[in-house]
N, C-alpha and C positions, 0 to 999 in steps of 0.2 A: 483645493484648500477650503476648509470649513468657513462658512459665511460669518459665523460669530467671531472667529479669530480675526478674519479680515476686517470686520466692522469695529472691533475693539482695539485694533493694533495701535492706533494713535495714542489712546489712553494708556494701554499696558506698556508700550515701549517707553513713553515719557516717564511713567511712574517708576519703572525698573531703573531707568537712567538716573532719576532723582535719588532713589534709594542708595545707589552706589557712587554718586558723583564725588562726594567729599572723600570717601575711602580711596577712590581712584586717584584723586588729586594728591592725597597723602602718599600713596604708593609711588607716584611719579616724582614727588619731591624727595622721597627717600632714595630712589634710584639716582636722581641727580646728585644728591649728597655723596653717595657711594662713588660715583664717577669723579667728583671733585676731590674726594679723599684719595682715590687712586692716583689722580693726576698730581696731587701734592706729594704723595709718597714717591712717585716716579721722578718728579722734579728734584726732590731732596736726594734720592739715590744717584741721580745723574750729576748733581752738584758735588756730591762726595767724591765721585770719580774724576771730575774735570776741574774742580776748584769752585769755591763759592765766589760768585761775582755779584756785583751790585744789581745787575739785571736779573740774575737768578733769584736773589733774595727778594727783589721787588715782586717777581712772578710768584714766588712761594708765599709771600705775604698776602698777595691778592687772592690766591687760592685758599689760604687759611681764613681770610675775611669772608669769602663766599661760603665756605663750609660753616662758619659760625652763623651767618645769616640763615642758611638752610636749616641748621639745628634749631634755631630760634623759631623759624616758621613751622617746623615740624611739631614743636611743643605746642604752639598756638593752634595748629590744625587739630592735633589730638584732643586738646581741651574743647575745641569747637564741636568735634564729632561727639565727644562725651556729653556735652550739654544739649545737643540736638537729638539725642537718642529717642525721645518721645516723638518728635516730628518724623524721624526716620521710620519708627514703628508704625505710625499712622499711615504713612505713604505705603509701607510694605503691606499693611492691612488692605489698602486699596487694590493692590495687585492680587491679593488672595480673594478679595470680593469679586473682581472681574473673572478670575479663574473659576470660582464656585458658581457664579452666575451662568457661566458657559455650560457647566454640568447641568444646572437646573433647567436652562433653556433648551438644551439639546435632548435631555433624557427625562425631564420632569422629576428628577430626584437622583439620589445617589446609587440606588441598587442596579439600575439598568446600565450604568456607565461602566466601561471596561476598567480594570484595576490600574493599568499603567505600571510603571516600574515600582519596585519596592524600596522603601526606606526602612531598613531593618525589618521588623515584623509588620509594618504598615504599608498598604498599597497607596500609591500616589493620590488616587481619588479621595481616599479617606483623610490623608494628611491635609489636602487642600480644604476639604469640607469642614473638618474638625478645627483646623487652625483658623479658618475664617470665623467659625462660631466662637472660638476662644478670643480672638481679637475684637469681635463685636460685643462680647459680654464680660470682658475681664473686670470691669469696674464692679460688677455684682459679686464676683468672687465665688459664685455658685455655678458649677459646670455640670453638664449632662454626663451620664455614665460613658457615652461614646467619646466625648472630649477627654474625660479623665483616662480612659483606656488608651486612647491614641497617644496622649502626652506621656503616660507611664512608659509606653513602648519606645517613644522617642527619647525619653530620659535614659532608659536602659541602653539604648544604642548610642546616643550622642552626649550623655552626661547631664549634670544638674542644671544646665541652662534651660532645660525644658520642664523644670518643676513648676507646677501650676501655683499661681499666686494672683494677687490683684495687679498684674502687670501684663502689658501687651507683648506677646512673644512672636509677633509677625515677622520681625526682622530676623530673629533666630531661625524661624522656619524657612525663610527665603535663603538663608545661608545653607541650611541643611539640604534644601532642594537643589542648591547650586545655581539658583536663578540670579546670576550676576550680570546677565545680558538678556536682551529681549529674545535673541535666538535660542538661548537655553530654555526660557519660558515657553516659547512657541513650539519647540521640539516636543516638550512634555505635553502641551495642550493638544498637539496633533495626535498623540497616542490615545488621548481620552475622547476627543470630539471628532468622531469619524463620520 
């Protein structure tokens, strides 16, 4: 295993986890809601066949109350995720910084590094490098030609969420990379840092 990956595991693993924690919590809550809705539907169908009893109505009412609580929590969680978008992008930028620094440390630059897998027309190494540059300099709104080319290619592959503006796109890049877990990040980094 590459020494850089080993030495930065703690930071990278925790940052990746932080980036996706609220999204994972939301997904879990939505799965729970679906299970509660299915249970309520099954209870209602069962009562239609066997008669509506007081116990059945109480059970159904409890399930409906739980569904309503889950719906309310989901709305709150979605609002929270939306309002913390900047923090999430900053954390995602930290992941890109660690990845880019690995390329710099092992190869002293981008050119000697293996390409890695492709994201549309862009090799992995270039997406990491240019996305890190974008996230570091987005406030200035002036990007190098390499950053502009890379994000034009990402935009043609993945849509308008990659249009360059004065906005940190690190989270969108992590989504495109599929880095939803440390193991996905590590797998890609092993292809680059040999």
